[in-house]
C-alpha positions as CSV (number, residue, x, y, z in Angstrom):
1,X,45.6,-13.7,-13.7
2,X,43.7,-12.0,-10.9
3,X,45.2,-8.6,-11.8
4,X,44.3,-9.0,-15.4
5,X,40.7,-9.9,-14.7
6,X,40.4,-6.9,-12.3
7,X,41.8,-4.7,-15.1
8,X,39.3,-6.1,-17.5
9,X,36.3,-5.1,-15.4
10,X,36.8,-1.5,-16.6
11,X,36.2,-2.7,-20.1
12,X,33.2,-4.7,-19.0
13,X,31.2,-1.6,-18.8
14,X,31.6,-0.7,-22.5
15,X,28.9,-2.6,-24.2
16,X,25.9,-4.6,-23.1
17,X,24.1,-6.9,-25.7
18,X,20.7,-8.5,-25.3
19,X,19.3,-11.5,-27.0
20,X,15.7,-10.2,-27.0
21,X,14.8,-7.7,-29.7
22,X,11.3,-7.6,-28.4
23,X,12.4,-5.6,-25.3
24,X,12.7,-1.9,-25.1
25,X,16.3,-2.2,-24.0
26,X,17.4,-4.2,-27.0
27,X,19.9,-1.7,-28.5
28,X,23.5,-1.8,-27.4
29,X,24.3,0.9,-24.9
30,X,27.5,2.8,-24.1
31,X,28.0,3.1,-20.4
32,X,31.4,4.7,-20.3
33,X,33.6,6.9,-22.4
34,X,35.2,4.0,-24.2
35,X,33.9,2.8,-27.5
36,X,35.0,0.5,-30.3
37,X,36.4,3.6,-32.1
38,X,39.1,4.1,-29.5
39,X,39.3,0.7,-27.8
40,X,41.0,-1.7,-28.2
41,X,44.0,0.2,-29.7
42,X,47.0,-1.8,-28.5
43,X,48.0,-5.4,-28.0
44,X,47.6,-4.8,-24.2
45,X,44.1,-3.5,-24.9
46,X,43.1,-6.7,-26.7
47,X,44.4,-8.8,-23.9
48,X,42.3,-6.7,-21.4
49,X,39.4,-7.1,-23.7
50,X,39.8,-10.8,-23.8
51,X,39.9,-10.9,-20.0
52,X,36.2,-9.9,-19.9
53,X,35.5,-13.5,-21.0
54,X,36.9,-14.8,-17.7
55,X,34.6,-12.8,-15.5
56,X,31.8,-15.4,-15.2
57,X,34.6,-18.0,-14.3
58,X,36.0,-16.0,-11.5
59,X,34.8,-16.3,-7.9
60,X,33.1,-13.3,-6.4
61,X,29.6,-13.0,-4.9
62,X,28.2,-12.0,-8.3
63,X,29.1,-10.2,-11.4
64,X,27.7,-7.7,-13.9
65,X,28.7,-8.2,-17.5
66,X,25.9,-8.6,-20.0
67,X,23.3,-8.6,-17.2
68,X,23.1,-7.7,-13.6
69,X,23.5,-9.7,-10.3
70,X,24.7,-12.9,-12.0
71,X,26.2,-15.8,-10.2
72,X,29.7,-16.9,-11.3
73,X,29.9,-20.6,-12.2
74,X,32.2,-21.6,-9.3
75,X,30.9,-19.5,-6.4
76,X,29.2,-21.7,-3.8
77,X,26.1,-19.5,-3.5
78,X,24.7,-20.5,-6.8
79,X,27.3,-22.2,-8.9
80,X,28.1,-25.7,-10.0
81,X,28.2,-27.2,-6.5
82,X,24.7,-26.1,-5.9
83,X,23.4,-27.1,-9.4
84,X,25.4,-30.3,-10.2
85,X,26.2,-31.7,-6.7
86,X,23.3,-30.8,-4.4
87,X,20.9,-32.1,-7.1
88,X,22.3,-35.6,-7.0
89,X,22.7,-38.7,-4.9
90,X,25.8,-37.1,-3.2
91,X,23.7,-34.9,-1.0
92,X,20.7,-35.1,1.3
93,X,18.1,-32.3,1.0
94,X,18.8,-29.5,3.4
95,X,15.6,-29.5,5.4
96,X,16.7,-28.7,8.9
97,X,18.2,-25.3,8.0
98,X,16.1,-22.2,8.3
99,X,16.8,-20.8,4.8
100,X,14.4,-23.2,3.0
101,X,13.2,-22.5,-0.5
102,X,15.7,-23.2,-3.2
103,X,18.2,-24.5,-0.7
104,X,15.8,-27.3,0.1
105,X,14.3,-28.1,-3.3
106,X,17.6,-28.3,-5.2
107,X,18.6,-31.0,-2.8
108,X,15.3,-32.8,-3.5
109,X,16.0,-32.5,-7.2
110,X,12.8,-30.5,-7.6
111,X,13.3,-27.7,-10.2
112,X,9.8,-26.4,-10.9
113,X,10.3,-23.1,-9.0
114,X,13.2,-22.3,-11.3
115,X,10.6,-21.3,-13.8
116,X,9.8,-18.3,-11.6
117,X,13.3,-16.9,-11.7
118,X,13.7,-13.3,-12.7
119,X,16.4,-11.8,-14.9
120,X,18.7,-11.0,-12.0
121,X,17.4,-13.8,-9.7
122,X,20.0,-15.4,-7.5
123,X,17.5,-17.5,-5.4
124,X,16.5,-19.5,-7.4
125,X,19.6,-19.3,-9.5
126,X,19.1,-18.1,-13.1
127,X,22.1,-18.8,-15.4
128,X,19.9,-18.6,-18.5
129,X,20.8,-14.9,-18.8
130,X,24.3,-16.1,-19.7
131,X,23.2,-16.5,-23.3
132,X,23.8,-12.8,-23.4
133,X,27.3,-13.4,-22.2
134,X,27.7,-15.7,-25.1
135,X,26.7,-12.9,-27.4
136,X,29.2,-10.6,-25.7
137,X,32.0,-13.2,-26.2
138,X,31.0,-13.5,-29.8
139,X,31.5,-9.7,-30.2
140,X,34.9,-9.9,-28.5
141,X,35.9,-12.8,-30.8
142,X,34.9,-10.8,-33.8
143,X,36.8,-7.7,-32.8
144,X,39.9,-9.8,-32.1
145,X,39.5,-11.5,-35.5
146,X,39.4,-8.1,-37.1
147,X,42.4,-6.7,-35.3
148,X,45.1,-5.0,-37.4
149,X,48.2,-7.3,-37.5
150,X,50.3,-4.2,-37.0
151,X,48.6,-3.8,-33.6
152,X,48.0,-7.4,-32.6
153,X,50.5,-9.8,-34.2
154,X,48.9,-12.8,-35.8
155,X,50.4,-15.4,-33.4
156,X,49.1,-13.5,-30.4
157,X,45.8,-12.9,-32.1
158,X,45.4,-16.7,-32.6
159,X,46.2,-17.4,-29.0
160,X,43.7,-14.8,-27.8
161,X,41.1,-16.2,-30.1
162,X,41.7,-19.7,-28.8
163,X,41.3,-18.5,-25.2
164,X,38.1,-16.6,-26.0
165,X,36.6,-19.5,-27.8
166,X,37.6,-21.9,-25.0
167,X,35.7,-19.6,-22.6
168,X,32.7,-19.3,-25.0
169,X,32.7,-23.1,-25.5
170,X,32.7,-23.6,-21.7
171,X,29.9,-21.2,-21.3
172,X,27.8,-23.1,-23.8
173,X,28.9,-26.4,-22.2
174,X,27.6,-25.4,-18.8
175,X,24.4,-23.9,-20.2
176,X,23.7,-27.1,-22.1
177,X,24.1,-29.2,-19.0
178,X,21.8,-26.9,-17.0
179,X,19.0,-26.3,-19.5
180,X,19.7,-28.4,-22.6
181,X,20.3,-26.6,-25.9
182,X,19.8,-22.8,-25.7
183,X,19.7,-20.1,-28.4
184,X,23.1,-18.5,-28.9
185,X,24.7,-16.1,-31.4
186,X,28.1,-17.2,-32.6
187,X,28.5,-15.1,-35.8
188,X,29.9,-11.7,-34.9
189,X,28.2,-10.1,-37.9
190,X,24.8,-11.0,-36.3
191,X,25.4,-9.2,-33.0
192,X,23.0,-6.3,-33.1
193,X,20.9,-7.9,-35.9
194,X,17.2,-7.7,-34.8
195,X,16.2,-10.9,-36.6
196,X,19.1,-12.9,-35.3
197,X,18.7,-11.7,-31.7
198,X,14.9,-12.4,-31.8
199,X,15.5,-16.0,-32.9
200,X,14.7,-17.4,-29.4
201,X,14.3,-21.0,-30.2
202,X,16.3,-24.0,-29.1
203,X,18.8,-25.4,-31.5
204,X,18.9,-29.2,-31.8
205,X,21.1,-31.2,-29.5
206,X,23.3,-32.1,-32.4
207,X,23.6,-28.4,-33.3
208,X,24.5,-27.3,-29.8
209,X,26.9,-30.2,-29.5
210,X,28.7,-29.0,-32.6
211,X,28.8,-25.4,-31.5
212,X,30.7,-26.4,-28.4
213,X,32.9,-28.8,-30.2
214,X,33.9,-26.2,-32.8
215,X,35.0,-23.7,-30.1
216,X,36.9,-26.3,-28.0
217,X,38.6,-27.9,-31.0
218,X,39.8,-24.4,-32.1
219,X,41.0,-23.8,-28.6
220,X,43.0,-27.0,-28.5
221,X,44.9,-25.8,-31.5
222,X,45.5,-22.2,-30.5
223,X,45.5,-21.6,-26.8
224,X,49.0,-21.2,-25.3
225,X,50.5,-24.4,-23.9
226,X,51.7,-22.5,-20.8
227,X,50.6,-19.3,-19.1
228,X,52.6,-17.0,-16.8
229,X,49.6,-16.5,-14.5
230,X,48.2,-19.3,-12.4
231,X,44.6,-20.0,-13.2
232,X,44.7,-18.7,-16.8
233,X,43.6,-21.3,-19.2
234,X,45.9,-23.5,-21.2
235,X,45.8,-25.8,-24.2
236,X,45.8,-28.8,-21.9
237,X,42.7,-27.5,-20.1
238,X,41.1,-27.1,-23.5
239,X,42.0,-30.8,-24.2
240,X,40.4,-31.8,-20.9
241,X,37.2,-29.9,-21.7
242,X,37.0,-31.3,-25.2
243,X,37.6,-34.9,-24.0
244,X,34.8,-34.6,-21.5
245,X,32.5,-33.1,-24.1
246,X,33.2,-35.9,-26.6
247,X,32.3,-38.5,-24.0
248,X,29.1,-36.7,-23.0
249,X,27.8,-36.6,-26.5
250,X,29.4,-39.7,-28.0
251,X,26.2,-41.7,-27.9
252,X,24.6,-39.6,-30.6
253,X,27.7,-38.3,-32.6
254,X,29.7,-40.9,-34.5
255,X,33.4,-40.9,-33.8
256,X,33.3,-38.9,-30.6
257,X,34.3,-41.8,-28.3
258,X,37.3,-42.4,-30.4
259,X,38.2,-38.7,-30.4
260,X,38.0,-38.7,-26.6
261,X,40.3,-41.7,-26.5
262,X,42.8,-40.1,-28.9
263,X,43.0,-36.9,-26.8
264,X,44.6,-38.7,-23.9
265,X,47.9,-39.0,-25.8
266,X,47.9,-35.3,-26.7
267,X,48.3,-33.8,-23.3
268,X,51.6,-31.9,-23.2
269,X,52.1,-31.4,-19.4
270,X,53.9,-33.9,-17.2
271,X,51.0,-34.8,-14.9
272,X,50.7,-37.6,-12.3
273,X,48.6,-38.5,-9.3
274,X,49.6,-36.6,-6.2
275,X,51.2,-39.0,-3.8
276,X,52.5,-37.0,-0.9
277,X,51.4,-37.4,2.7
278,X,49.6,-40.1,4.8
279,X,46.5,-39.4,2.7
280,X,47.6,-37.9,-0.6
281,X,44.0,-37.6,-1.9
282,X,43.2,-35.3,1.0
283,X,46.6,-33.5,0.9
284,X,46.3,-32.4,-2.7
285,X,43.5,-30.0,-1.9
286,X,45.4,-28.2,0.9
287,X,46.8,-24.7,0.4
288,X,50.4,-25.9,0.6
289,X,49.8,-28.1,-2.4
290,X,48.2,-25.7,-4.9
291,X,48.8,-26.4,-8.5
292,X,50.6,-29.7,-7.8
293,X,51.5,-32.4,-10.3
294,X,47.9,-33.5,-10.6
295,X,46.4,-30.1,-11.3
296,X,45.6,-29.3,-14.9
297,X,43.5,-26.3,-14.0
298,X,42.0,-24.8,-10.9
299,X,40.5,-21.5,-9.8
300,X,43.4,-19.8,-8.0
301,X,42.0,-18.4,-4.8
302,X,43.4,-15.9,-2.3
303,X,42.8,-16.5,1.4
304,X,42.9,-12.7,2.0
305,X,40.1,-12.0,-0.4
306,X,36.8,-10.9,1.0
307,X,34.4,-11.4,-1.9
308,X,35.1,-8.0,-3.3
309,X,35.9,-8.3,-7.0
310,X,38.9,-6.1,-6.7
311,X,40.6,-8.6,-4.3
312,X,40.7,-11.6,-6.5
313,X,39.0,-15.0,-6.3
314,X,37.9,-16.3,-2.9
315,X,36.6,-19.6,-1.6
316,X,33.5,-19.5,0.7
317,X,32.8,-23.2,0.5
318,X,33.2,-23.9,4.2
319,X,30.4,-21.5,5.1
320,X,28.0,-23.6,3.1
321,X,29.4,-27.0,4.3
322,X,29.1,-26.3,8.1
323,X,26.3,-25.7,10.4
324,X,26.5,-22.8,12.8
325,X,26.4,-25.5,15.6
326,X,29.8,-27.0,15.1
327,X,32.2,-26.3,18.0
328,X,35.8,-25.2,17.8
329,X,36.7,-27.6,20.6
330,X,35.5,-31.1,21.6
331,X,34.4,-32.4,25.1
332,X,38.1,-32.9,26.1
333,X,39.2,-29.5,25.0
334,X,40.9,-30.7,21.9
335,X,40.7,-28.5,18.7
336,X,38.2,-29.8,16.1
337,X,38.8,-29.4,12.3
338,X,36.8,-26.2,12.6
339,X,39.0,-24.5,15.3
340,X,40.1,-21.7,12.9
341,X,36.6,-20.7,11.9
342,X,34.0,-22.2,14.0
343,X,30.5,-22.7,12.5
344,X,29.4,-21.8,9.1
345,X,26.2,-20.1,7.8
346,X,24.3,-23.3,7.2
347,X,25.1,-26.8,6.0
348,X,23.5,-26.4,2.6
349,X,26.1,-28.8,1.2
350,X,26.4,-32.2,2.8
351,X,27.1,-35.9,2.0
352,X,24.1,-38.2,2.3
353,X,24.5,-41.4,4.3
354,X,23.3,-43.2,1.2
355,X,26.2,-41.9,-0.8
356,X,28.7,-42.3,2.1
357,X,27.8,-46.0,2.5
358,X,28.9,-46.7,-1.1
359,X,32.6,-46.1,-0.1
360,X,34.6,-49.3,0.5
361,X,36.2,-49.9,3.8
362,X,39.7,-48.3,4.0
363,X,39.0,-45.8,1.2
364,X,41.1,-42.7,2.1
365,X,38.7,-40.5,0.2
366,X,36.0,-41.2,2.7
367,X,38.4,-39.7,5.4
368,X,37.6,-36.3,3.9
369,X,34.0,-36.7,5.1
370,X,33.2,-36.0,8.8
371,X,30.6,-38.3,10.3
372,X,30.4,-36.9,13.8
373,X,31.0,-33.5,15.4
374,X,30.8,-31.9,18.8
375,X,27.9,-29.5,19.2
376,X,28.3,-26.0,20.7
377,X,25.7,-27.1,23.2
378,X,28.0,-29.7,24.6
379,X,27.2,-33.1,23.0
380,X,28.4,-35.3,20.1
381,X,26.3,-35.3,17.0
382,X,26.4,-38.7,15.3
383,X,24.7,-40.7,12.6
384,X,21.8,-41.2,15.0
385,X,21.0,-37.5,14.8
386,X,20.6,-37.5,11.0
387,X,17.2,-35.9,10.2
388,X,17.0,-34.1,13.5
389,X,20.2,-32.1,14.1
390,X,21.8,-32.4,10.7
391,X,20.8,-33.7,7.2
392,X,24.0,-35.3,6.1
393,X,27.7,-35.6,6.9
394,X,30.2,-32.8,6.7
395,X,32.3,-32.2,3.6
396,X,35.9,-31.7,4.7
397,X,37.5,-32.1,1.3
398,X,38.5,-28.4,1.3
399,X,39.7,-28.0,4.9
400,X,39.7,-24.9,7.0
401,X,43.3,-23.9,7.2
402,X,43.3,-20.2,8.0
403,X,41.6,-17.8,10.3
404,X,40.8,-15.4,7.5
405,X,37.1,-14.8,6.5
406,X,37.4,-17.2,3.6
407,X,39.8,-20.0,2.7
408,X,42.6,-19.8,0.1
409,X,41.9,-23.3,-1.1
410,X,41.9,-23.5,-4.8
411,X,38.8,-24.8,-6.6
412,X,39.6,-27.8,-8.8
413,X,38.5,-27.7,-12.4
414,X,40.6,-30.5,-14.0
415,X,42.8,-33.1,-12.3
416,X,44.8,-36.0,-13.7
417,X,42.7,-38.5,-11.8
418,X,39.7,-37.3,-13.8
419,X,41.6,-37.7,-17.0
420,X,42.6,-41.3,-16.2
421,X,39.0,-42.1,-15.5
422,X,37.8,-40.3,-18.6
423,X,40.3,-42.2,-20.7
424,X,39.3,-45.6,-19.2
425,X,35.7,-44.8,-20.1
426,X,36.5,-43.6,-23.6
427,X,38.5,-46.7,-24.3
428,X,35.6,-49.0,-23.3
429,X,33.0,-47.0,-25.1
430,X,35.0,-46.6,-28.3
431,X,36.2,-50.2,-28.5
432,X,33.4,-52.1,-26.8
433,X,35.9,-54.1,-24.7
434,X,37.5,-53.8,-21.3
435,X,41.3,-53.4,-22.0
436,X,44.1,-53.9,-19.5
437,X,45.0,-50.3,-20.0
438,X,41.5,-49.1,-19.0
439,X,41.6,-51.3,-15.9
440,X,45.0,-50.0,-15.0
441,X,43.9,-46.3,-15.2
442,X,41.1,-47.0,-12.7
443,X,43.4,-49.1,-10.5
444,X,45.9,-46.2,-10.3
445,X,43.2,-44.0,-8.9
446,X,42.1,-46.7,-6.5
447,X,45.6,-47.5,-5.3
448,X,46.2,-43.8,-4.4
449,X,43.0,-44.0,-2.3
450,X,44.4,-47.0,-0.4
451,X,42.3,-49.6,-2.1
452,X,43.0,-52.9,-3.9
453,X,42.6,-53.3,-7.6
454,X,39.1,-53.8,-9.1
455,X,37.7,-57.2,-8.4
456,X,37.6,-59.5,-11.6
457,X,33.8,-59.5,-11.7
458,X,33.9,-55.7,-12.1
459,X,36.0,-56.0,-15.2
460,X,34.4,-59.0,-16.8
461,X,32.1,-57.0,-19.1
462,X,31.7,-53.6,-20.5
463,X,28.5,-53.0,-18.5
464,X,30.1,-54.2,-15.2
465,X,33.2,-52.0,-15.8
466,X,31.2,-48.9,-16.5
467,X,29.1,-49.4,-13.4
468,X,32.3,-49.7,-11.4
469,X,33.7,-46.7,-13.1
470,X,30.7,-44.5,-12.3
471,X,31.1,-45.4,-8.6
472,X,34.8,-44.6,-8.8
473,X,34.1,-41.2,-10.4
474,X,31.6,-40.4,-7.6
475,X,34.1,-41.2,-4.9
476,X,37.0,-39.5,-6.5
477,X,35.3,-36.3,-7.8
478,X,32.5,-35.7,-5.2
479,X,31.7,-32.0,-4.9
480,X,33.8,-31.0,-7.9
481,X,30.8,-29.9,-9.9
482,X,30.4,-32.8,-12.3
483,X,28.2,-35.5,-10.6
484,X,24.9,-34.6,-12.3
485,X,26.6,-34.5,-15.7
486,X,28.2,-37.9,-15.0
487,X,24.9,-39.5,-14.0
488,X,23.2,-38.3,-17.1
489,X,26.0,-39.5,-19.3
490,X,25.8,-43.0,-17.7
491,X,22.0,-42.9,-18.1
492,X,21.7,-43.3,-14.3
493,X,20.4,-39.9,-13.1
494,X,16.8,-40.9,-12.5
495,X,17.6,-44.5,-11.5
496,X,20.2,-43.6,-8.8
497,X,18.3,-40.7,-7.4
498,X,15.2,-42.9,-7.0
499,X,17.5,-45.4,-5.1
500,X,18.6,-42.5,-2.9
501,X,15.0,-41.5,-2.1
502,X,14.6,-38.6,-4.6
503,X,12.3,-38.2,-7.5
504,X,13.8,-35.7,-10.0
505,X,11.1,-33.3,-11.4
506,X,13.0,-33.2,-14.8
507,X,16.3,-34.2,-16.3
508,X,17.4,-30.6,-16.9
509,X,16.3,-27.3,-15.3
510,X,13.3,-25.6,-16.9
511,X,13.8,-22.3,-18.6
512,X,12.4,-19.2,-16.8
513,X,8.8,-18.3,-17.6
514,X,9.9,-14.8,-18.8
515,X,12.1,-16.3,-21.5
516,X,9.3,-18.5,-22.8
517,X,6.9,-15.6,-22.8
518,X,9.4,-13.3,-24.5
519,X,9.9,-15.9,-27.3
520,X,6.1,-16.1,-27.8
521,X,5.9,-12.3,-28.1
522,X,8.5,-12.6,-30.9
523,X,6.5,-15.3,-32.7
524,X,8.9,-18.0,-31.6
525,X,8.5,-21.3,-29.7
526,X,11.0,-21.7,-26.8
527,X,10.2,-25.0,-25.2
528,X,10.5,-24.8,-21.4
529,X,11.9,-28.3,-20.8
530,X,14.5,-30.4,-22.5
531,X,14.9,-34.1,-22.1
532,X,17.4,-36.3,-23.9
533,X,15.9,-39.1,-25.9
534,X,17.8,-41.8,-23.9
535,X,16.8,-40.4,-20.4
536,X,16.2,-43.2,-17.9
537,X,13.3,-41.2,-16.3
538,X,10.0,-39.6,-17.4
539,X,10.1,-37.2,-20.3
540,X,9.2,-33.5,-19.8
């Protein structure tokens, strides 16, 4: 997988498409000697061409595909942890650190400065430019569709199309949950069409929902069930993504809850909750247990990678989860959990005391959160120092296991525990009753965490069960890049953040000013804010 993606970066310099025909650089440009007249010419070329679509989903410091200096979705610097975890009740604002700016206001759920982002802006993060990546994916999809069967056999063509559409669907999925519906080009014949590329207005939520569903549904039927490379996407991962999408949008699209429920029985792999070790929840994230029985998909990381794109995916999470002040050894000379690395760059990611206190006593998942550490200046930092020495507790979910610059811990994208919780939710939402099977799915996850079954009062009604389920999802999936999406789906984003002492400035991130201005220059109206009709907070 890593090798294939590296190979594809050569192709990534072929064409660059823009969604703004009012700009001087609108026309597609050729940056290398390759062109569509001589590439792709073989089945291997088409596979390499397809691999371009993975580039935003790899983990390097940044990438250049249809724009420059873009953050990958899963890199700690500006990816999903920063946008979907820091911005929720999981985390306290990072106020003690010296970086300030976006690293503070994301944690405060204040997004106004995101309007000031430039095209290549990394602080604040600007993922809006990925609408151009969507256009690029559409071009690739069109070229694969037009491939000569004598060069690319039909069966292989359909697999590649499924993979490309899964990646395009995921791209749109994340953009939707960052900004709301955004303008995209999904018809290959419209790539390069001035009028189509100047249509810079938001589609409706129903339209954007359907765009994503169309791609993911196609992927479910066409992506390969198994792949020879770890980390390359499979049909089961497509099923997971579609199941999640159906649940998110089921409140406004008839039949989606039932479709999410039905998908549970369509997974082909033999998955189960990881059960090895004294704390199997913690053990599943360790390097020795990569792609275990619970893993449907993960970003496969290499502990020897340094962040250079030619060396494969790397995981820099620990550098953002640790203060520079943590010591390798405690007051008795014993090694701490940080002995192989020492301090990080800054504890931009943390667990708020408010969130930590929601864990039940004996929950093994809470053992992956460190609530005290020994300071390099020779004293223990405890809960009493919150607000003065540190802002929140230390995330040790992805432990430091090697002395290399970055860890080789994989980045989880889809786990069976998540599927069990999604299924329980789909069952209740589709059938308006709390079934024994839904309760059992949640209890399986709780039992693995060392907890007793749900108390009867938490299963007595649909509302009580969903409340308990949201708590369970928070504890099971913390800092896996889905908390903000979950809170919005449960209509609790504003409510729970207010309880945590935050006041979100908007439900979704505002679009950059330059995009709104560009649309105006083209005679279009691109609304800066999007708010769902059922949002539990103030409309923007």
